[in-house]
C-alpha positions in Angstrom: 136.1 108.3 152.1 133.1 106.2 153.1 130.0 105.9 151.0 127.9 107.7 153.7 130.4 110.6 153.8 130.4 110.8 150.0 126.6 110.9 149.9 126.3 113.5 152.5 129.0 115.7 150.9 127.3 115.2 147.5 123.9 116.2 148.9 125.2 119.4 150.5 127.0 120.3 147.3 124.0 119.5 145.1 121.5 121.4 147.2 123.9 124.4 147.6 124.5 124.5 143.8 120.9 124.2 142.9 120.0 126.9 145.6 122.5 129.3 144.0 120.5 129.1 140.7 117.2 129.3 142.6 118.5 132.4 144.4 119.6 134.0 141.1 116.4 133.3 139.2 113.8 133.4 141.9 115.2 135.6 144.7 116.8 138.3 142.4 120.4 137.6 143.5 123.1 138.8 141.2 124.2 136.6 138.2 127.6 135.9 139.9 125.7 133.5 142.2 125.9 131.1 139.2 129.7 130.7 139.6 129.7 129.1 143.1 126.6 127.2 142.0 128.5 125.6 139.1 131.5 124.8 141.3 129.2 123.2 143.9 127.5 121.1 141.2 130.8 119.9 139.9 131.9 118.9 143.4 128.6 117.0 143.7 129.3 115.0 140.6 132.9 114.3 141.7 131.8 113.1 145.1 129.4 110.6 143.6 132.3 109.0 141.8 133.8 108.1 145.2 130.9 105.8 146.2 131.9 102.2 146.5 129.6 100.7 143.9 130.2 98.6 140.8 127.4 100.3 138.9 126.9 104.1 138.6 123.1 103.7 138.3 122.9 101.8 141.6 125.0 104.5 143.4 122.8 107.2 142.0 119.6 105.5 143.0 120.8 105.0 146.6 122.0 108.6 146.7 118.4 109.6 146.0 117.3 108.7 149.5 120.1 110.7 151.0 119.3 113.6 148.8 115.7 113.6 149.9 116.7 113.5 153.6 119.2 116.3 153.1 116.6 118.4 151.3 114.3 118.1 154.3 117.1 119.2 156.6 117.7 122.2 154.2 114.0 123.0 154.3 114.0 123.1 158.0 117.4 124.8 158.7 117.7 127.2 155.8 114.1 127.9 154.8 112.7 127.7 158.3 109.8 125.4 157.3 108.6 123.0 160.1 108.6 119.4 159.0 105.4 117.4 159.5 105.0 113.7 160.2 104.6 112.9 156.5 107.9 114.6 155.7 109.6 112.5 158.4 107.9 109.2 157.4 108.7 109.8 153.7 112.4 110.4 154.6 112.5 107.2 156.6 111.0 105.2 153.7 113.5 106.7 151.3 116.5 106.1 153.5 115.4 102.5 154.0 115.1 102.0 150.2 118.5 103.6 149.7 120.1 101.3 152.4 118.5 98.2 150.7 119.9 99.3 147.3 123.5 100.0 148.5 124.1 97.3 151.1 122.2 94.3 149.7 124.4 91.3 148.9 125.0 91.0 145.2 125.8 88.0 143.1 128.5 88.8 140.6 127.2 89.0 137.1 
């Protein structure tokens, strides 16, 4: 699995898992919504272990940019909120930062 695929899968799993808890606590959904939320969050954690990185912290940091972009897609598609230029610019900055972190040439320690 490629790093990009792992990050996208992790983002979907994390957002879905967190939304399940949000729905239970804020949208008055039944408590059983927690179960798929927990499974989704476990999948999220597993997918991050598939990222090709020698350091977990670096993999997590780079994932942050993908998570932000995915959250904006969720905001638009699921919650129906129109993104403004600042949302789009912010996502671009975050993805650029994530790309720098994950693909920069490294000198072995």
